C-alpha positions as CSV (number, residue, x, y, z in Angstrom):
1,X,49.4,-37.8,23.7
2,X,46.1,-39.3,24.8
3,X,44.2,-41.8,22.7
4,X,40.8,-40.6,21.5
5,X,37.7,-42.7,21.0
6,X,38.6,-43.6,17.5
7,X,42.0,-44.9,18.6
8,X,43.9,-42.0,17.1
9,X,46.5,-40.0,18.9
10,X,45.2,-36.6,20.1
11,X,47.2,-33.6,21.3
12,X,44.5,-32.7,23.8
13,X,45.6,-32.3,27.3
14,X,44.2,-34.6,30.0
15,X,41.8,-31.9,31.3
16,X,39.8,-31.7,28.1
17,X,36.7,-34.0,28.5
18,X,36.6,-37.1,26.2
19,X,33.3,-35.9,24.7
20,X,34.9,-32.6,23.5
21,X,38.0,-34.4,22.1
22,X,35.6,-36.8,20.1
23,X,33.6,-33.8,18.8
24,X,36.7,-32.0,17.6
25,X,38.1,-35.1,16.0
26,X,34.8,-35.8,14.3
27,X,34.6,-32.2,12.9
28,X,38.2,-32.4,11.7
29,X,37.8,-35.7,10.0
30,X,34.4,-34.9,8.5
31,X,35.4,-31.6,7.0
32,X,39.1,-32.1,6.5
33,X,39.6,-28.6,7.9
34,X,40.4,-26.9,11.1
35,X,37.3,-26.9,13.4
36,X,37.8,-23.2,14.1
37,X,37.0,-22.2,10.6
38,X,35.4,-24.0,7.7
39,X,37.3,-22.4,4.8
40,X,36.6,-19.3,2.8
41,X,33.1,-17.9,2.6
42,X,31.0,-18.9,-0.4
43,X,31.0,-16.4,-3.4
44,X,27.3,-15.6,-2.7
45,X,28.1,-14.5,0.8
46,X,31.0,-12.5,-0.4
47,X,28.9,-10.7,-3.0
48,X,26.2,-10.0,-0.4
49,X,28.7,-8.6,2.0
50,X,30.2,-6.4,-0.7
51,X,26.8,-5.2,-1.8
52,X,25.8,-4.3,1.8
53,X,29.1,-2.4,2.3
54,X,28.9,-0.4,-0.9
55,X,25.2,0.1,-1.6
56,X,24.7,2.2,1.6
57,X,21.5,3.5,2.9
58,X,18.5,4.8,1.0
59,X,19.9,8.3,0.9
60,X,23.5,7.6,-0.1
61,X,25.8,7.1,2.9
62,X,29.6,7.1,2.8
63,X,30.6,3.5,2.1
64,X,32.7,1.6,4.6
65,X,35.4,1.0,2.1
66,X,36.6,4.7,2.4
67,X,35.3,5.4,-1.1
68,X,32.6,7.9,-1.2
69,X,29.3,7.0,-2.8
70,X,28.3,9.7,-5.3
71,X,25.3,11.7,-4.2
72,X,22.4,10.4,-6.1
73,X,18.8,11.3,-6.7
74,X,16.6,9.7,-4.0
75,X,14.4,8.1,-6.7
76,X,17.4,6.3,-8.3
77,X,18.3,4.5,-5.0
78,X,16.9,1.1,-4.0
79,X,13.4,1.4,-2.8
80,X,12.6,-2.1,-1.4
81,X,13.5,-3.3,2.0
82,X,15.3,-6.3,0.5
83,X,17.8,-4.0,-1.3
84,X,18.9,-2.2,1.8
85,X,20.1,-4.5,4.6
86,X,21.0,-2.2,7.5
87,X,20.6,1.3,8.9
88,X,23.8,3.4,8.8
89,X,25.5,3.8,12.2
90,X,25.1,7.6,12.2
91,X,21.4,7.3,11.7
92,X,21.1,4.5,14.3
93,X,23.0,6.6,16.9
94,X,20.9,9.6,16.1
95,X,17.7,7.6,16.6
96,X,18.9,6.2,20.0
97,X,19.8,9.7,21.3
98,X,16.4,11.0,20.3
99,X,14.6,8.0,21.9
100,X,16.5,8.6,25.1
101,X,15.4,12.2,25.1
102,X,11.8,11.9,24.0
103,X,11.1,8.6,25.9
104,X,13.5,8.8,28.8
105,X,12.4,12.2,30.1
106,X,8.7,11.5,30.4
107,X,9.3,8.0,31.8
108,X,11.8,9.3,34.4
109,X,9.3,12.0,35.3
110,X,6.6,9.4,35.9
111,X,8.9,7.4,38.1
112,X,9.9,10.4,40.1
113,X,6.3,11.4,40.6
114,X,5.4,8.1,42.3
115,X,7.3,8.9,45.5
116,X,6.2,12.5,45.3
117,X,2.5,11.4,45.4
118,X,3.3,9.1,48.3
119,X,5.0,12.0,50.1
120,X,2.0,14.3,49.5
121,X,-0.5,11.6,50.8
122,X,1.4,10.2,53.8
123,X,3.6,13.1,55.1
124,X,1.8,16.2,54.0
125,X,-1.7,14.7,54.4
126,X,-2.9,16.1,51.1
127,X,-5.9,14.2,49.9
128,X,-5.5,13.9,46.2
129,X,-8.2,12.0,44.3
130,X,-6.9,8.7,43.0
131,X,-7.8,9.5,39.4
132,X,-5.3,12.4,39.3
133,X,-2.5,10.1,40.2
134,X,-3.7,7.7,37.5
135,X,-4.0,10.4,34.8
136,X,-0.6,11.9,35.6
137,X,1.0,8.4,35.5
138,X,-0.7,7.5,32.3
139,X,0.4,10.7,30.7
140,X,4.0,10.4,31.8
141,X,4.5,6.7,31.2
142,X,2.4,6.8,28.0
143,X,4.4,9.8,26.9
144,X,7.5,7.7,27.3
145,X,6.0,5.0,25.0
146,X,5.0,7.6,22.4
147,X,8.5,9.1,22.7
148,X,10.0,5.9,21.4
149,X,8.0,6.2,18.1
150,X,8.6,9.9,17.9
151,X,12.4,9.5,18.5
152,X,12.6,7.1,15.5
153,X,10.3,9.1,13.2
154,X,11.6,12.6,14.0
155,X,15.3,11.7,13.4
156,X,16.9,12.5,10.1
157,X,17.3,9.2,8.1
158,X,19.8,10.9,5.9
159,X,23.3,10.2,7.3
160,X,24.6,13.5,6.0
161,X,22.0,15.7,7.8
162,X,21.7,16.0,11.6
163,X,18.1,17.4,11.6
164,X,16.3,19.8,13.8
165,X,15.7,19.8,17.5
166,X,12.1,18.7,17.5
167,X,12.2,17.0,14.2
168,X,8.9,18.1,12.7
169,X,10.2,18.4,9.2
170,X,12.0,15.0,9.5
171,X,8.8,13.4,10.7
172,X,6.9,14.8,7.8
173,X,9.5,13.3,5.4
174,X,9.9,10.0,7.2
175,X,6.2,9.1,7.8
176,X,5.3,8.6,4.1
177,X,8.4,6.4,3.6
178,X,7.4,4.3,6.6
179,X,3.8,4.0,5.5
180,X,4.9,3.0,1.9
181,X,7.1,0.3,3.4
182,X,4.3,-1.0,5.6
183,X,1.9,-1.1,2.6
184,X,4.5,-3.1,0.5
185,X,4.9,-5.7,3.3
186,X,1.2,-5.9,4.2
């Protein structure tokens, strides 16, 4: 065993730097516990974790504890952003798929059109006005930016419903919720 800075015996091997052995020893002596964990979580953290796992999303998701949350009226569920901590995984994955579709396709089209315009200009000697290239690029790349917002708004925020292909009804339902939350924060 090697002697640490405080003159105590340490089971550290010789390759562990002295600075690390001193820090581990200081943490161990200061807390009286193993430096890898500082004991059980406080009751407040435990209550918050339990509430997050069982409250679910705004529309009544299936709880992670394999117990089903009874279907409730939307008005009886928590309405403030402080009451609901996270978006359910089903809704999150649905939003990401829709963002990839509505933002990825226009963006990829804009990227593919850049070499196409170059090909037309250099190889085919087609004299396109510069403003057409700018407008097409603005529409495709700007459409990709708008697709991010549309992908989030047009997805169903209810974990039990998949929603429609274009998401018009979902956007009509989600926009007032979003605006209400923005008004409350602002």
